[in-house]
C-alpha positions in Angstrom: -14.6 59.1 21.3 -15.8 57.6 24.3 -18.4 55.0 22.1 -15.0 54.0 20.5 -13.4 53.9 23.7 -16.7 51.2 24.7 -15.7 48.8 21.5 -12.2 48.8 22.0 -12.4 47.5 25.2 -15.3 44.8 24.3 -13.0 43.6 22.0 -10.1 43.3 23.9 -12.4 41.7 26.6 -13.5 39.1 23.4 -9.6 38.5 22.7 -9.0 36.9 26.4 -11.7 35.2 26.8 -10.9 33.0 23.2 -7.6 32.7 24.7 -8.9 31.4 27.7 -11.0 28.8 26.2 -7.8 28.3 24.0 -6.0 27.4 27.3 -8.8 25.5 28.8 -9.4 23.3 25.4 -6.2 22.5 25.2 -5.4 21.5 28.8 -8.7 19.6 29.5 -8.2 17.5 32.4 -6.4 20.4 34.3 -8.4 22.8 36.3 -6.8 27.0 36.6 -7.3 30.0 38.8 -7.2 33.4 37.3 -3.6 34.0 38.1 -2.0 31.0 36.5 -4.1 32.1 33.5 -2.4 35.4 33.4 1.1 33.6 33.9 0.1 31.6 30.9 -1.5 34.6 28.8 1.7 36.7 29.8 -0.4 39.2 31.4 0.3 40.4 34.8 -1.6 44.5 35.6 -4.5 44.7 37.3 -6.9 45.6 33.9 -5.9 42.2 32.5 -6.6 40.5 35.7 -10.4 41.7 36.1 -10.7 40.9 32.4 -9.9 37.4 33.0 -11.4 37.2 36.6 -14.9 38.6 35.2 -14.7 36.0 31.4 -14.1 33.2 33.9 -17.3 34.2 35.9 -19.3 34.1 32.4 -17.7 31.2 30.8 -19.3 29.6 34.2 -22.6 31.4 33.6 -23.1 30.0 30.1 -21.6 26.6 31.1 -18.6 25.9 29.4 -16.6 25.8 33.0 -17.5 24.6 35.8 -15.9 25.7 39.5 -14.3 23.1 41.2 -12.9 24.7 44.2 -13.2 28.3 45.4 -11.7 30.1 42.2 -10.3 26.9 40.5 -12.0 25.9 37.1 -12.2 22.9 34.8 -13.7 22.7 31.5 -17.0 21.3 31.3 -16.9 17.8 29.8 -18.4 17.9 26.2 -20.0 16.0 23.4 -18.2 18.1 21.5 -15.0 17.0 21.6 -13.4 13.6 19.5 -10.9 11.3 18.5 -10.0 11.0 15.3 -6.9 10.9 12.7 -6.1 14.0 10.8 -6.2 14.2 6.9 -4.5 17.1 5.4 -5.1 18.6 1.7 -2.3 20.4 -0.5 -3.9 23.0 0.5 -2.8 23.8 3.9 -6.3 22.8 5.6 -7.2 19.4 6.8 -10.5 17.5 8.2 -10.0 15.0 11.0 -12.1 11.7 10.9 -13.8 10.4 13.4 -15.4 6.7 13.5 -19.0 6.5 13.8 -19.3 10.0 13.2 -21.0 10.9 9.0 -19.2 13.8 8.2 -15.7 14.7 8.3 -14.9 17.4 10.5 -13.1 20.7 8.7 -10.0 22.3 10.3 -9.1 25.2 9.0 -5.1 26.5 9.1 -5.4 28.4 11.8 -7.0 25.7 14.0 -4.8 22.8 12.7 -2.2 23.6 16.5 0.8 22.0 15.0 -0.8 18.8 13.9 0.5 17.0 10.7 -0.6 14.2 8.4 -1.9 11.5 9.4 -1.5 12.4 13.6 -4.4 11.3 16.1 -5.5 14.1 17.7 -8.6 15.4 19.9 -11.1 18.0 18.3 -13.1 20.5 19.2 -16.5 20.6 17.0 -17.8 24.1 16.9 -21.7 24.3 16.8 -21.7 26.5 13.8 -21.4 25.2 10.4 -19.8 26.7 7.7 -20.5 25.6 3.4 -22.3 22.7 5.3 -19.4 21.6 6.6 -18.4 20.8 10.2 -15.9 22.6 11.6 -13.6 22.2 14.4 -10.2 22.6 16.3 -8.0 20.7 17.1 -7.3 20.5 20.7 -4.4 18.2 21.4 -2.2 15.7 19.4 -2.2 12.5 20.9 -0.2 10.2 18.8 2.7 11.4 16.1 1.9 9.2 12.9 5.5 9.9 12.1 8.7 11.9 13.5 11.0 11.1 10.3 10.3 12.9 7.0 12.1 13.4 3.7 13.0 16.4 2.1 15.3 19.0 0.6 17.6 21.0 3.2 18.9 24.6 2.6 21.5 25.8 4.9 22.4 29.4 5.6 25.2 31.0 8.3 23.1 30.1 11.6 20.7 27.9 10.3 19.0 25.2 8.2 15.6 24.7 7.2 14.6 21.0 5.5 11.2 21.8 2.7 9.5 18.3 3.2 7.5 17.2 -0.1 4.8 14.0 -0.3 3.9 14.5 3.4 0.9 17.3 2.4 3.4 20.1 5.0 2.1 22.9 5.2 5.4 24.0 7.3 9.5 23.2 7.0 11.5 21.9 9.5 14.1 24.0 11.7 17.2 22.7 11.9 19.8 24.0 14.3 23.1 24.4 12.4 24.8 21.6 15.0 22.6 19.0 13.7 23.0 19.3 9.9 25.0 16.0 10.4 27.4 17.5 7.8 24.5 18.1 5.2 25.2 20.3 2.1 22.9 22.5 0.8 20.3 21.2 -1.3 20.9 17.4 -0.2 18.4 15.3 0.4 18.0 14.1 3.9 16.2 12.3 6.0 15.0 14.5 9.4 13.8 14.0 12.6 11.4 16.1 14.5 12.2 16.7 17.9 10.0 19.0 19.1 7.4 22.3 18.1 7.1 24.8 21.0 3.5 26.3 21.1 4.3 29.6 20.2 6.4 28.8 17.3 5.4 28.5 13.5 7.6 25.0 12.5 9.1 22.3 14.5 12.5 21.7 15.0 14.8 19.0 14.3 18.1 17.1 13.2 19.2 15.3 10.2 19.8 11.8 10.8 21.0 10.7 7.2 22.0 12.6 4.4 20.5 10.8 0.8 22.1 12.4 -1.6 22.1 14.9 -4.4 18.1 15.2 -5.7 17.1 13.5 -8.9 20.3 10.9 -8.5 18.7 7.4 -8.9 20.5 5.7 -5.7 19.2 9.3 -4.0 15.5 8.7 -5.4 15.0 5.3 -4.2 16.4 5.4 -0.6 14.6 8.6 -0.5 11.0 6.2 -1.1 12.1 4.0 1.1 13.0 6.5 3.9 9.8 8.3 2.8 7.7 5.5 4.2 10.2 4.5 7.3 11.2 1.1 5.2 15.1 0.1 5.7 16.9 -0.7 3.0 20.4 -2.7 5.1 19.6 -5.6 7.9 21.2 -4.5 11.2 24.5 -6.4 11.6 23.3 -8.0 14.8 20.5 -9.8 12.8 23.0 -10.5 9.7 25.4 -11.7 12.3 22.3 -13.9 13.4 21.0 -15.7 10.8 24.9 -15.9 9.2 25.3 -18.5 12.7 22.5 -20.5 12.4 22.8 -24.5 11.2 21.2 -24.6 7.8 22.3 -28.4 7.1 19.7 -30.9 6.3 20.1 -33.1 9.5 18.7 -36.6 9.5 17.3 -36.1 13.2 15.3 -33.3 12.3 14.3 -35.7 8.8 12.9 -38.4 11.1 10.3 -35.7 12.6 9.2 -34.9 9.1 6.8 -36.8 6.1 9.8 -37.7 3.7 9.3 -36.4 -0.1 12.3 -36.1 -1.7 11.6 -39.4 -3.9 8.5 -37.7 -5.4 9.0 -35.6 -8.6 8.9 -32.1 -7.6 9.5 -28.6 -9.5 9.4 -25.0 -9.3 7.9 -22.3 -11.8 9.2 -18.8 -11.2 10.2 -15.4 -13.2 12.9 -15.8 -15.2 14.9 -13.1 -13.1 13.3 -14.5 -9.3 16.3 -14.9 -6.4 14.2 -16.6 -4.0 11.7 -19.9 -4.8 9.5 -20.4 -1.5 7.3 -22.4 -3.1 7.2 -26.0 -5.7 4.5 -28.1 -6.9 4.8 -32.1 -6.9 3.1 -34.7 -8.6 2.7 -38.3 -8.9 -0.5 -40.5 -10.6 -1.8 -43.0 -7.5 -3.0 -46.4 -8.6 -6.3 -45.5 -8.5 -6.0 -43.2 -11.0 -5.7 -40.1 -8.8 -3.3 -37.7 -8.2 -1.9 -36.7 -5.9 -0.5 -33.0 -5.9 1.5 -31.3 -3.3 2.0 -27.6 -2.6 5.4 -27.8 -1.0 6.2 -23.7 0.9 10.3 -23.4 2.6 9.3 -23.9 6.0 10.8 -20.2 7.7 9.6 -20.8 10.5 11.8 -23.8 11.4 14.5 -21.1 11.2 12.6 -18.0 12.9 11.4 -18.8 15.6 9.1 -16.5 18.4 11.8 -14.1 19.9 14.8 -14.3 18.7 16.1 -11.5 17.2 15.3 -12.4 13.1 11.6 -13.1 14.3 11.9 -9.3 15.4 13.3 -8.0 12.7 11.4 -10.3 10.5 7.3 -8.7 12.2 8.8 -5.0 12.1 9.4 -5.5 8.5 6.2 -8.0 7.7 7.3 -7.8 4.0 10.3 -7.7 1.3 9.4 -4.5 -0.8 9.6 -5.0 -3.9 10.9 -1.5 -6.4 11.6 -1.2 -9.6 15.4 -1.5 -10.1 16.3 -4.0 -6.6 13.5 -6.1 -3.8 14.7 -5.2 -0.1 13.6 -8.5 1.3 11.6 -9.1 4.6 14.7 -12.3 5.8 18.5 -11.9 5.3 19.5 -13.4 2.2 21.2 -16.8 4.1 18.1 -17.5 4.4 15.9 -15.8 1.7 18.2 -16.6 -1.5 19.7 -19.8 -0.1 18.1 -22.1 3.1 15.0 -21.0 2.9 15.0 -21.1 -1.3 13.3 -24.1 -3.0 16.7 -24.4 -5.3 17.0 -27.1 -8.4 19.0 -30.8 -6.8 18.4 -29.8 -3.1 16.8 -31.2 -0.3 14.7 -28.2 2.1 12.7 -28.4 4.8 9.3 -27.6 3.5 5.7 -27.6 5.0 3.0 -28.8 2.8 -0.3 -29.1 1.6 -0.9 -32.1 -0.1 -4.1 -33.0 -1.7 -5.8 -36.3 -3.5 -7.2 -35.1 -6.2 -9.6 -36.7 -9.0 -9.8 -36.3 -13.0 -12.8 -33.4 -11.9 -10.5 -31.7 -9.7 -12.6 -32.2 -7.0 -10.4 -33.3 -3.7 -10.7 -36.1 -1.9 -8.7 -36.1 0.8 -5.6 -33.8 2.0 -3.0 -33.8 4.5 -1.3 -30.6 6.1 2.2 -30.5 7.6 6.3 -30.3 8.0 8.2 -32.7 5.2 11.7 -32.5 3.3 11.4 -32.7 -0.1 13.8 -32.2 -3.0 13.6 -30.1 -5.9 14.2 -31.9 -9.3 13.9 -28.8 -11.6 13.6 -25.3 -11.9 11.3 -23.7 -15.1 10.7 -20.2 -15.6 7.2 -19.3 -16.9 8.2 -19.0 -20.2 9.5 -22.7 -20.2 6.4 -23.7 -18.8 4.1 -22.1 -21.1 6.2 -23.1 -24.4 5.5 -27.3 -22.5 1.5 -26.0 -22.5 1.4 -24.5 -25.5 3.0 -27.3 -27.3 1.5 -30.8 -25.6 2.2 -32.7 -29.1 5.8 -31.5 -29.4 6.7 -35.5 -27.4 10.6 -34.7 -27.6 9.3 -31.6 -25.5 12.4 -28.8 -26.8 12.5 -25.9 -24.6 14.0 -23.4 -27.6 17.3 -21.5 -26.4 15.5 -17.9 -26.9 13.1 -18.7 -24.0 15.9 -20.7 -21.9 17.2 -20.4 -18.3 20.8 -21.1 -19.7 20.1 -19.8 -23.2 20.3 -23.1 -24.6 18.0 -25.2 -26.0 17.1 -28.5 -23.9 15.0 -31.6 -23.2 12.5 -31.6 -20.8 12.0 -34.8 -19.0 8.5 -36.5 -20.3 7.3 -37.1 -16.8 8.0 -33.5 -15.8 5.8 -32.3 -18.9 3.6 -34.4 -18.6 2.8 -33.4 -14.6 2.9 -29.5 -16.2 0.4 -30.3 -18.9 -2.1 -32.5 -16.1 -1.4 -29.9 -13.9 -2.5 -26.7 -16.5 -5.6 -28.9 -17.0 -6.6 -29.6 -13.4 -5.9 -26.0 -12.9 -8.1 -24.7 -15.6 -11.3 -27.1 -14.0 -10.3 -25.1 -10.6 -10.7 -21.8 -11.7 -13.5 -22.4 -13.9 -15.5 -23.4 -10.7 -13.9 -20.3 -9.1 -15.3 -18.2 -11.6 -18.5 -19.9 -11.9 -18.9 -19.5 -7.5 -18.4 -15.4 -8.4 -14.6 -14.6 -8.3 -13.5 -11.8 -9.5 -10.9 -12.1 -12.8 -8.1 -8.6 -12.3 -5.5 -9.5 -14.6 -4.5 -5.9 -14.6 -1.2 -5.2 -16.9 1.6 -5.0 -14.9 4.4 -2.7 -15.8 8.1 -3.9 -16.0 11.3 -1.7 -17.0 14.5 -3.2 -19.3 17.3 -1.4 -16.9 20.9 -1.2 -18.2 23.9 -2.1 -15.4 23.6 1.7 -14.0 19.7 1.1 -13.8 18.5 3.1 -16.4 15.8 2.4 -18.1 16.0 1.4 -21.9 13.1 0.3 -22.4 9.3 -1.1 -20.8 7.0 -4.0 -21.3 4.1 -5.0 -19.9 3.8 -8.0 -17.8 0.5 -10.4 -18.4 -0.5 -13.4 -16.9 -0.2 -16.5 -18.6 -1.9 -20.6 -18.4 1.8 -21.2 -16.8 1.2 -18.0 -14.6 -2.6 -19.7 -13.5 -1.6 -22.9 -12.9 0.7 -21.6 -10.0 -2.3 -19.4 -9.4 -4.4 -21.4 -8.8 -2.1 -24.5 -6.9 -1.3 -21.7 -4.2 -5.2 -20.7 -4.2 -5.9 -24.4 -3.2 -3.4 -24.5 -0.3 -4.3 -21.4 1.0 -7.8 -21.7 0.9 -7.4 -25.0 2.6 -5.6 -24.6 5.3 -8.0 -21.8 5.8 -10.9 -23.9 6.0 -9.0 -26.8 8.1 -8.6 -24.1 11.1 -11.9 -22.3 10.2 -14.4 -25.4 10.9 -12.9 -26.8 13.9 -15.1 -26.6 16.7 -14.7 -25.0 19.5 -13.5 -22.2 17.5 -9.2 -21.5 17.1 -7.5 -18.1 16.6 -6.1 -18.1 12.9 -5.0 -15.6 10.1 -7.3 -14.7 7.8 -7.1 -12.2 4.5 -10.1 -11.0 4.4 -11.6 -9.0 1.5 -15.0 -7.9 2.1 -18.0 -6.4 -0.1 -17.2 -3.0 -2.3 -18.8 -0.3 -1.2 -22.5 0.9 -3.2 -20.8 4.2 -3.4 -17.6 3.5 -5.2 -19.3 0.8 -7.8 -21.8 3.8 -8.2 -19.2 5.9 -9.3 -18.0 2.9 -11.3 -20.6 2.8 -13.2 -21.0 6.3 -14.1 -17.9 6.6 -15.6 -17.7 3.5 -17.8 -21.0 3.9 -19.0 -19.1 7.2 -21.4 -17.5 3.9 -22.7 -20.6 2.4 -23.6 -20.5 -0.5 -20.9 -22.8 -1.0 -17.8 -22.7 -2.9 -14.7 -25.4 -5.5 -13.3 -25.5 -4.6 -9.5 -28.8 -6.5 -8.9 -27.7 -9.0 -6.2 -23.2 -10.4 -5.2 -23.6 -13.1 -8.0 -24.7 -10.4 -10.7 -22.2 -8.0 -9.8 -19.1 -10.4 -10.0 -20.4 -11.4 -13.1 -21.0 -8.2 -14.7 -17.7 -6.6 -13.5 -15.8 -9.3 -14.9 -17.4 -9.4 -18.3 -16.4 -5.7 -18.1 -12.7 -6.4 -17.3 -13.1 -9.2 -20.3 -15.0 -6.8 -22.8 -11.7 -3.9 -22.2 -9.4 -6.3 -22.5 -7.0 -5.0 -25.3 -9.0 -2.0 -26.0 -7.6 1.3 -25.5 -9.4 2.3 -22.2 -8.5 -1.4 -20.3 -5.9 0.1 -17.8 -8.2 3.0 -16.8 -11.3 0.5 -16.2 -9.1 -1.5 -14.8 -7.4 0.5 -12.2 -11.2 2.4 -11.5 -12.4 -1.2 -10.6 -10.1 -2.1 -8.4 -10.4 1.4 -6.8 -14.2 0.4 -6.2 -13.5 -2.8 -4.3 -12.2 -2.8 -0.7 -8.7 -3.4 0.4 -7.8 -6.8 1.7 -6.3 -7.3 4.8 -4.8 -9.6 7.5 -7.4 -10.0 10.4 -8.5 -13.1 13.1 -12.1 -11.8 12.3 -12.9 -14.2 9.0 -15.7 -12.3 6.8 -14.4 -14.1 3.8 -12.9 -13.4 0.4 -15.1 -11.3 -1.7 -12.8 -10.7 -4.9 -11.7 -14.9 -4.7 -15.5 -16.1 -3.7 -14.3 -17.9 -0.6 -15.6 -18.2 2.8 -12.0 -18.9 4.1 -9.2 -17.7 3.1 -5.5 -16.8 4.3 -2.1 -16.9 3.0 0.1 -19.7 3.6 2.8 -20.0 0.5 5.5 -17.2 0.7 7.0 -16.9 3.9 10.1 -15.5 2.9 8.4 -12.4 1.8 5.4 -12.5 4.2 5.1 -12.3 7.7 1.3 -13.4 8.0 2.2 -16.5 6.2 5.2 -17.6 9.3 2.4 -16.8 12.0 -0.2 -19.1 9.7 2.8 -21.4 9.6 3.3 -21.6 13.8 -0.6 -21.8 14.4 -1.1 -24.5 11.9 1.6 -26.5 13.6 0.6 -25.9 16.9 -3.4 -26.8 15.9 -2.0 -29.7 14.2 0.2 -30.5 17.8 -3.2 -29.9 19.4 -2.3 -27.1 20.8 -5.2 -24.5 22.5 -6.3 -21.8 20.9 -4.2 -18.2 21.3 -5.1 -15.0 22.6 -7.0 -13.4 20.0 -5.9 -9.8 20.9 -1.9 -10.9 20.4 -2.2 -11.8 16.5 -5.3 -9.3 16.0 -2.4 -6.5 17.2 0.4 -8.1 14.5 -2.2 -8.8 11.6 -2.9 -4.6 12.0 0.6 -4.1 11.9 1.6 -6.6 8.6 -1.6 -4.9 7.0 -0.1 -1.5 7.6 3.3 -2.3 6.7 1.9 -4.1 3.2 -0.2 -0.6 2.0 3.2 1.0 3.3 5.5 -1.2 0.7 2.5 -0.9 -2.0 3.0 3.0 -1.7 7.0 2.6 -1.9 6.8 0.0 -4.8 4.3 2.5 -6.9 6.8 5.3 -6.2 9.3 3.7 -7.7 7.5 2.6 -10.3 6.1 6.7 -11.5 10.0 8.1 -10.6 11.1 5.4 -12.8 8.5 6.4 -15.8 9.4 10.1 -15.3 13.2 8.9 -15.9 12.4 6.7 -19.1 10.1 9.8 -20.4 13.0 12.3 -19.3 15.0 11.1 -22.7 12.1 11.1 -25.1 11.0 14.9 -24.5 11.0 14.6 -28.5 8.9 12.2 -28.8 5.1 12.4 -29.8 3.2 9.7 -27.8 -0.8 8.4 -28.6 -2.4 8.5 -24.8 -6.0 8.0 -23.0 -7.5 10.8 -21.2 -7.5 9.3 -17.7 -8.8 11.8 -15.1 -10.0 15.4 -15.7 -10.4 18.0 -13.3 -10.6 21.6 -12.4 -6.7 22.0 -12.6 -5.8 19.9 -15.7 -6.3 16.4 -17.8 -4.4 13.4 -16.7 -3.6 11.3 -20.0 -1.8 8.0 -20.3 0.4 7.1 -22.7 -0.7 3.8 -24.4 2.9 2.5 -25.1 4.3 2.5 -21.6 1.1 3.5 -19.5 3.4 6.5 -18.3 0.7 9.5 -16.8 1.0 12.8 -16.6 -0.5 16.2 -16.8 -1.6 19.3 -19.0 -2.3 22.4 -17.1 -5.6 23.8 -18.1 -3.3 27.2 -18.3 -1.2 25.6 -20.9 -3.9 25.0 -23.4 -2.8 28.0 -25.8 -6.1 28.1 -27.9 -8.8 28.9 -25.9 -10.1 29.1 -22.0 -11.2 25.7 -21.4 -14.0 25.2 -18.1 -14.4 21.9 -16.3 -17.6 20.0 -16.8 -17.9 17.8 -13.7 -21.0 16.0 -14.9 -19.3 15.2 -18.2 -15.9 13.9 -16.9 -14.6 16.5 -19.4 -13.2 20.5 -20.2 -15.1 22.7 -22.6 -13.8 24.9 -24.6 -15.2 28.6 -24.1 -15.6 29.8 -27.4 -14.7 26.7 -30.0 -16.3 24.5 -27.7 -13.6 21.9 -28.5 -14.3 18.9 -25.8 -11.8 16.8 -23.7 -13.0 14.0 -22.1 -12.7 11.3 -20.0 -11.3 8.0 -22.2 -10.4 10.1 -25.8 -7.1 9.5 -27.8 -5.4 12.5 -27.8 -1.0 12.8 -28.8 0.7 14.5 -26.5 4.7 15.7 -25.9 6.6 15.9 -22.6 7.0 19.3 -21.2 8.7 18.5 -18.1 9.8 15.8 -16.1 10.4 16.1 -12.5 12.2 13.0 -10.7 12.0 14.8 -7.3 8.4 15.2 -7.6 7.5 11.8 -9.7 5.7 14.3 -11.5 5.2 14.4 -15.5 3.8 18.0 -17.2 2.3 17.1 -21.5 1.5 19.8 -23.7 -1.4 18.9 -25.3 -1.2 18.5 -29.2 -4.9 17.5 -29.8 -7.2 14.2 -30.7 -6.2 11.8 -32.7 -8.4 12.4 -35.2 -7.5 15.7 -36.1 -3.4 15.9 -35.1 -1.3 14.0 -37.2 1.9 13.0 -35.9 5.8 13.3 -36.7 7.0 10.7 -38.3 
């Protein structure tokens, strides 16, 4: 009996010691005496106080604490503390990613200490390792990644709580009944986290917006925007400011610009485009060379530094393109009117004008503000028809592809311009590919929507010669502007679009997967890597595995970002590159226009730090917009598949994991999962090395790249997730007609 009593006391002492340590770790810069510790622990009996005093002395003897004055202790500075970013898993555990540390620090659920996905935290690293992982405890949340979350509210008699999906949240958010903002039980809402008490299991919050009922179209689209903190309407004061701008073309302003209204100018854009931020001009010079102008909407003429319009544009940083709508960076009065290079209208523009010879070599270049007049507007399909029918002297656009729905004849001078620019663009592209550029022509999924935004069909956007014509001249302008500033001496602060070389490990992983399809890469050097990547992308074109390989190849690349520190653009094989050509929809282009004009006017170099901060924000917002766009496509794919539950589809196995098989349908690129538990013919085991699952008894194999037939099991609009039934391999299963 006495022995058991001593053991109990030892456990009590260890518990108090751990609690004391936790207090010091969470208050690293504060000092405490035994009375303050006792108060924090809620202990006021003599026995507990003695335990606290003894524990403090022991921790001091071990060097864990320092006595800075009589009876007052502080945590000893330690190399075991780091600052990093939390990355949570769906299992309620996480890792802290610390710059400079080779391994991420594993954090168990009990040591997350109220941190959430993306938070900047202070983490204490244990000396011990478990399962080969560095393990730690989060001691302080330094900065919240987000305070607003999208979720579904459950309302009870006295309180409510919001369950948030899509953030790897391990807790719901408690909402007092007084703060539910008229939300009804089951509504999808935007909730703000107002605080999180130290000993509370859940944070407390308040509903700031009711989005609607889960599964409804506008609810889900608005939820996607809210999830990424993206606005879907402009503040009234911003709209008012924009509407009051003088957008008329003034003679006094024209006098300050190069007047190019008499030069043949036209736009080529998607058929459904609402804004036209770039136009091309073309004329043949007396010396036989061509003058080609790339004319960009002069957004910076209206969006001036420091005005309310500029502040809003900077915060948004980019337009967001969802499946059923565009969330613009600028109000409509600018994006669709004053800054849109619409046909038969004069507009203020910022231009790159090139003298180019017959071999597509640039002889001279000029940059500056202009005024232009767009003579014509073409859809890509119309320009493509001219390119594909160069001997048709009448240059008649058939009704089925014309913007008006009626057949019409194109001015021969305009047709000649398109044909010559197409020829020059093909030379420019060939040079670029020879220099080591990588050709990512990934198939884009598009939806045909009815009046109610219901998907009637799926089609794929393919890049043809007309698209590539525009692409090459936009690339020429972007590269040339970047070179013009980047090569100046002394060096000047500028905004670059950079793309680092691919990560060796990711390239190795790509090689490991593509060999399953009989492909290989030559990674001897930069040139051979780029050449073999292009060969791979060309070889898979039109094959069942194209989208899978395209996606994996893109993922092996580094992310392109904005920065003032130029390292070149690997994917384009350019030493200098920027974004100059889309200021209606990208804030970095607005910055580029301002800086370019500043230096053309003889201005001194601007502050690097200020522009680097703006670049970082622009890159972050671009990533959020990309995530939102991807989620909206997933949502529409799930919606489309809801109406095709009884149909059997041929797909390609695009991923294999220990919990299921992912299949991408060939005809519409919709991806869903077959859970291993739903494979009823056998028990399947995951083989990581073979990218396959194998039946224990039958030895039946489902492997990455296999063609299989599937059928919809479940289409979850809220989670944007598809579950499939496996019907069998293409070679063995007979689909129902």
